[in-house]
Backbone as numpy.savetxt, mean C-alpha at the origin, in Angstrom:
# Nx Ny Nz CAx CAy CAz Cx Cy Cz
12.18 -9.25 6.01 10.93 -9.22 5.44 10.55 -7.61 5.80
9.75 -7.30 4.64 9.18 -5.69 4.48 7.97 -5.58 5.97
8.32 -4.58 6.12 6.93 -4.14 7.72 5.97 -3.76 6.09
4.88 -3.26 7.13 3.79 -3.00 6.64 3.72 -1.49 5.91
4.66 -0.57 6.43 4.35 0.55 5.73 5.78 0.60 4.74
6.20 -0.10 4.02 6.91 -0.61 2.91 6.05 -0.94 1.63
4.87 -2.04 2.18 3.77 -2.63 1.58 2.78 -1.09 1.18
2.53 -0.78 1.93 1.43 0.33 1.70 2.23 1.47 0.72
3.66 1.79 0.83 4.40 2.73 0.04 4.19 2.25 -1.59
4.63 0.91 -1.52 4.84 0.33 -2.62 3.35 0.14 -3.54
2.58 0.27 -2.56 1.45 -0.04 -3.11 0.65 -1.46 -3.56
1.34 -2.49 -2.91 1.35 -3.91 -2.89 -0.26 -3.99 -2.33
-0.17 -3.54 -1.07 -1.98 -3.68 -0.52 -2.25 -2.29 -0.13
-3.59 -1.97 0.03 -3.98 -0.98 0.30 -4.54 -0.83 1.82
-4.46 -0.10 2.35 -4.93 0.13 4.06 -6.24 -0.26 3.95
-6.71 -1.25 5.03 -8.04 -1.18 5.56 -8.51 -0.46 6.40
-9.76 -0.34 6.51 -10.29 0.46 7.79 -9.73 0.02 8.97
-9.72 -1.12 9.21 -8.71 -1.91 10.34 -7.40 -1.20 10.65
-6.71 -1.42 9.03 -5.25 -1.06 9.58 -5.17 0.51 10.13
-6.16 1.15 9.43 -6.03 2.89 9.86 -6.47 2.53 11.32
-7.67 2.41 11.91 -7.80 2.06 13.26 -6.79 1.67 14.26
-6.26 0.25 13.78 -5.34 -0.14 14.49 -3.87 0.96 14.69
-3.71 1.63 13.70 -2.55 2.61 13.60 -3.00 3.99 14.36
-4.31 4.09 14.37 -4.79 5.21 15.57 -4.47 4.71 16.65
-5.27 3.70 17.36 -5.28 3.41 18.23 -3.90 3.15 19.03
-2.65 2.74 18.40 -1.48 2.87 18.85 -0.82 4.36 18.67
-1.13 5.16 18.14 -0.83 6.33 18.04 -0.17 7.16 19.32
-1.46 7.16 20.12 -1.59 7.60 21.52 -1.43 9.54 21.06
-2.78 9.46 20.89 -3.46 10.72 20.77 -4.01 11.84 21.65
-4.01 11.28 22.63 -4.48 12.00 23.79 -3.93 13.53 23.78
-3.11 14.03 23.75 -2.62 15.34 23.52 -2.79 16.27 22.26
-3.31 15.47 21.15 -3.17 16.16 19.88 -4.27 16.10 19.19
-4.78 17.42 18.75 -6.05 17.73 18.18 -6.26 17.24 16.86
-7.34 17.01 16.53 -7.88 16.07 15.63 -7.31 16.60 14.45
-7.32 17.61 13.87 -6.43 18.18 12.46 -4.84 17.39 12.29
-4.21 17.78 13.46 -2.80 17.23 14.36 -3.25 15.21 13.59
-3.98 14.91 14.46 -3.68 13.25 14.37 -4.47 13.09 12.47
-5.39 13.37 11.96 -5.35 13.05 10.66 -4.38 13.61 9.66
-3.71 14.34 10.11 -2.76 14.72 9.01 -1.35 13.74 9.64
-1.13 13.23 10.44 -0.35 12.27 11.02 -0.60 10.82 10.38
-1.87 10.74 10.65 -2.40 9.05 9.85 -1.85 9.50 8.09
-2.43 10.41 7.63 -2.50 10.50 6.24 -1.17 10.49 5.75
-0.36 10.89 6.47 1.55 11.14 5.99 1.91 9.56 6.42
1.36 8.96 7.26 1.86 7.51 7.74 1.59 6.44 6.68
0.15 6.50 5.87 0.06 5.84 4.90 0.01 5.90 3.46
0.21 7.25 3.26 0.65 7.92 1.84 -0.15 7.87 0.70
-0.90 6.97 1.00 -2.11 6.59 -0.24 -3.52 6.87 0.51
-3.79 7.53 1.34 -4.89 7.51 1.59 -5.54 9.25 1.87
-6.58 9.91 1.94 -6.84 11.31 1.75 -8.45 11.35 2.00
-8.47 12.35 2.60 -9.84 12.92 3.53 -10.48 12.01 4.36
-9.39 11.46 5.42 -9.63 10.89 6.33 -10.97 11.72 7.35
-11.56 10.90 7.82 -12.78 11.38 8.79 -12.60 10.85 9.65
-12.76 11.39 10.83 -12.54 10.90 12.60 -13.56 11.47 13.13
-14.06 10.83 14.19 -15.00 11.15 15.22 -14.63 12.30 15.78
-15.52 13.11 16.56 -15.09 14.48 16.88 -13.69 14.09 18.17
-14.00 12.63 18.57 -12.70 12.96 19.44 -11.35 12.42 19.14
-11.44 12.14 17.71 -10.34 11.78 17.14 -10.33 10.05 17.69
-10.84 9.22 18.17 -10.77 8.02 18.59 -10.93 6.86 17.62
-12.30 7.16 16.58 -12.45 6.04 15.82 -12.81 6.85 14.04
-12.03 5.91 13.36 -12.27 6.40 11.85 -13.36 6.03 11.06
-14.27 7.01 10.58 -15.40 7.11 10.29 -14.93 6.59 8.54
-14.05 7.53 7.99 -14.08 7.03 6.54 -12.83 7.56 6.11
-12.56 6.90 4.81 -11.35 7.72 4.15 -11.24 7.20 2.63
-10.86 8.03 1.69 -10.36 7.76 0.12 -9.01 7.11 -0.07
-9.06 6.11 -0.81 -7.63 5.81 -1.58 -7.25 6.44 -2.69
-6.16 6.73 -2.86 -5.48 7.02 -4.28 -3.89 6.59 -4.62
-3.86 6.69 -5.72 -2.20 6.39 -6.02 -1.49 7.50 -6.30
-0.62 7.38 -5.52 0.59 8.28 -5.90 1.20 8.22 -7.26
2.12 9.32 -7.48 2.61 8.77 -8.91 4.31 7.86 -8.70
4.26 7.90 -7.71 5.41 6.50 -7.45 4.81 5.32 -7.22
3.70 5.29 -6.78 3.08 3.68 -6.84 2.78 3.48 -8.16
2.44 4.57 -8.95 1.94 4.26 -10.52 2.89 3.38 -11.20
4.27 4.35 -10.65 5.44 3.97 -11.20 5.96 2.41 -11.34
5.90 2.17 -10.02 6.05 0.96 -9.26 5.15 -0.15 -9.63
4.02 0.11 -9.96 3.29 -0.57 -10.40 3.49 -1.32 -11.59
3.90 -0.10 -12.96 4.11 -0.32 -14.26 5.66 -1.36 -13.83
6.71 -0.88 -13.33 7.80 -1.64 -13.19 7.60 -2.76 -12.56
6.62 -3.74 -11.65 6.17 -4.51 -11.47 5.41 -5.16 -12.57
4.66 -4.77 -13.47 4.32 -5.61 -14.63 5.24 -5.90 -15.73
6.15 -4.81 -16.14 6.92 -5.22 -16.69 7.92 -6.40 -16.35
8.19 -6.51 -15.04 9.17 -7.83 -14.66 8.42 -9.30 -14.43
7.09 -8.88 -14.32 6.16 -9.91 -14.86 6.43 -10.43 -16.12
6.12 -9.69 -16.94 6.12 -10.05 -18.58 7.32 -10.52 -18.59
8.72 -10.08 -18.09 9.97 -10.60 -18.70 10.03 -12.18 -18.21
9.60 -12.11 -16.87 9.49 -13.43 -16.12 8.63 -14.57 -17.02
7.56 -14.06 -17.33 6.61 -14.92 -18.46 7.41 -14.82 -19.33
8.13 -14.63 -20.16 8.89 -14.56 -21.26 9.52 -15.34 -21.04
10.58 -15.56 -19.91 11.64 -16.22 -19.80 11.14 -17.96 -19.43
9.94 -17.89 -18.76 9.33 -19.11 -18.86 8.74 -19.57 -19.92
8.89 -19.04 -20.81 7.88 -19.82 -21.99 9.50 -20.22 -22.77
10.62 -19.33 -22.75 11.69 -19.54 -23.59 12.42 -20.99 -22.71
12.32 -21.12 -21.40 12.78 -22.26 -21.03 11.98 -23.26 -21.37
10.63 -23.29 -21.39 9.73 -24.61 -21.64 10.12 -24.78 -23.13
10.06 -24.06 -23.94 10.52 -24.34 -25.25 11.94 -24.87 -25.56
12.76 -24.36 -24.87 14.10 -25.15 -25.25 14.28 -26.35 -24.39
13.62 -26.69 -22.82 13.01 -27.75 -22.68 12.91 -29.05 -23.86
11.86 -28.31 -24.27 11.19 -29.37 -25.33 11.81 -29.75 -26.77
13.11 -28.51 -26.79 13.91 -29.13 -27.93 14.64 -29.95 -27.58
15.23 -30.11 -26.05 16.10 -30.88 -25.94 15.54 -32.30 -25.75
14.44 -32.76 -25.49 13.85 -33.87 -25.36 13.28 -34.36 -26.64
13.26 -33.72 -27.84 13.22 -34.36 -28.83 14.68 -34.26 -29.62
């Protein structure tokens, strides 16, 4: 089974505010400065930017989601595979009908 990091990288799901806050809570940021915390979180999720934290670095205020080129390529490949599967299903259905007749 894939872990959440792979899902975020592939673009299957986008991180929610809860996901980012949960990662921040488990990060253990007592000795880190706020800019370092922001860089660490953005590097972990790879598809968020402009992360805003409170002045203590404990609460996520906002962030923006974006798609990297790698995610766009993966999404295009996924759509292609789905199209191929649909074509195979339709071919299998038509050949099954031919065998019945």
